[in-house]
C-alpha positions in Angstrom: 0.0 0.0 0.0 1.3 3.4 -1.0 1.5 6.0 1.7 0.2 9.5 0.8 2.7 12.3 1.0 2.4 14.7 3.9 2.0 14.6 7.6 -0.3 12.0 9.2 -2.7 13.7 11.6 -3.5 12.0 14.9 -6.8 10.2 15.1 -8.2 12.5 17.8 -7.9 15.4 15.4 -9.9 13.6 12.8 -12.6 12.5 15.1 -15.8 14.1 14.0 -18.0 13.1 16.9 -16.8 16.2 18.8 -17.4 18.4 15.7 -21.0 19.7 15.7 -20.6 22.1 12.8 -18.9 21.6 9.5 -16.9 24.3 7.6 -19.9 25.1 5.4 -22.0 25.8 8.6 -19.3 28.2 9.8 -19.3 30.0 6.5 -23.1 30.3 6.6 -23.0 31.7 10.1 -20.3 34.3 9.2 -22.2 35.3 6.1 -25.4 35.8 8.0 -23.6 37.8 10.7 -21.9 40.0 8.1 -25.2 40.6 6.2 -27.5 41.0 9.2 -25.4 42.8 11.7 -22.2 43.9 9.9 -20.3 44.7 13.1 -17.1 43.4 14.5 -18.8 42.7 17.9 -21.3 40.4 16.2 -18.4 38.6 14.4 -16.6 38.2 17.7 -19.7 36.9 19.5 -20.4 34.4 16.6 -16.8 33.2 16.8 -17.1 32.7 20.5 -20.3 30.7 20.1 -18.8 28.6 17.3 -15.4 27.9 19.0 -16.4 24.7 20.8 -18.5 23.4 17.9 -16.0 23.4 15.1 -13.3 20.8 14.4 -10.2 20.8 16.5 -8.0 22.5 13.9 -10.3 25.5 13.6 -10.7 26.1 17.4 -7.6 28.2 17.8 -8.6 30.3 14.8 -12.1 30.9 16.3 -10.5 31.8 19.6 -8.1 34.3 17.9 -11.0 35.9 16.0 -13.1 36.1 19.2 -10.2 37.9 21.0 -9.3 40.2 18.1 -9.3 43.8 19.3 -9.1 45.5 15.9 -12.6 45.9 14.5 -11.5 46.2 10.9 -9.3 43.1 11.1 -12.1 41.1 12.7 -14.5 42.1 9.9 -11.8 41.3 7.3 -11.2 37.8 8.7 -14.9 37.0 8.7 -15.1 38.4 5.1 -12.1 36.3 4.0 -13.8 33.1 5.5 -16.9 33.8 3.5 -15.1 35.0 0.3 -12.9 31.9 0.1 -15.9 29.6 0.4 -18.0 31.4 -2.1 -15.2 31.4 -4.6 -14.5 27.7 -4.0 -18.2 26.8 -4.4 -18.7 29.0 -7.4 -21.1 31.3 -5.7 -20.5 34.9 -6.7 -17.1 33.7 -7.9 -14.7 36.6 -8.4 -17.2 39.1 -6.9 -16.9 40.6 -3.4 -19.4 39.3 -0.9 -22.1 41.9 -0.2 -22.0 42.9 3.4 -24.1 45.3 5.4 -22.6 48.8 5.6 -21.1 49.7 8.9 -23.2 51.9 11.2 -20.8 54.8 10.5 -21.7 54.8 6.8 -25.4 55.0 6.1 -28.0 53.6 8.5 -30.3 51.0 7.0 -33.9 51.9 6.5 -35.7 51.0 9.7 -39.2 51.1 8.1 -40.4 54.1 10.2 -43.0 56.4 8.8 -42.0 60.1 8.8 -44.0 62.2 11.2 -46.8 64.3 9.6 
């Protein structure tokens, strides 16, 4: 039997019984957070909630995202997660993922009627 090139991962790292969410689930959560909330605080909260539910190799990344202090960097990491997946799946390939504008730009329409 031919051995595949590369490093053999330990069995505990490949165990999926501890993994409740797959990578596509994480991408979906990040995409929803970016479109619905569009804030770094929401991205950090989502990363904290996902941290113990993802596979072991992604846990340090979620922890780092949860603790990231720079708002722009946290949003960029979440956007990169979504952008890589959409490009790989052929969804909006080559186009930037549409996110909600930050609160400092233009506030979204809240559906309020103007006072008469």
